[in-house]
C-alpha positions, 0 to 999 in steps of 0.5 A: 351141234359139233361132234365133240358136244355130242360125245362122239369120238374120231377114229382114224385108221391106216389101211396099209399098216393097220394102225388105229388111233382115236382123237377128240373131235375138238382137238382135230378141229383146232389143228385141221379146221372146221371140216367134215370127217371125209375132209379129215381123211384127206388131210391126215397122214399115217405117222407110222408108214407116212402114206396118205392114200390109205387113211380112213376116218369115222365119227362114232359114239363109244360105249362105256366099255370101249372108252375104258380101253381106248387111248386117245392121242391128245394135242400137246402143242402146235409148232410152226417151223421156219424153213429157209429155201435157197435159190442159186443165181 
């Protein structure tokens, strides 16, 4: 059973700038892939400070009161950017 089907929430926290964000597990799976929560921690970067080594991630069941005050980060779109790399000859 997937975490989204079980009603769990993914909480991601940066220990450097103390920012905490909440995600729907189905949307994280769409972006990162079908990986464990420990592997999610290794693949994300804090958008505020840009650091990767301070990240922690956990799955938990939020009670009704917590869910009302949580603000989820929702997936709007996935963009693939084309970058050109030049080499001098």
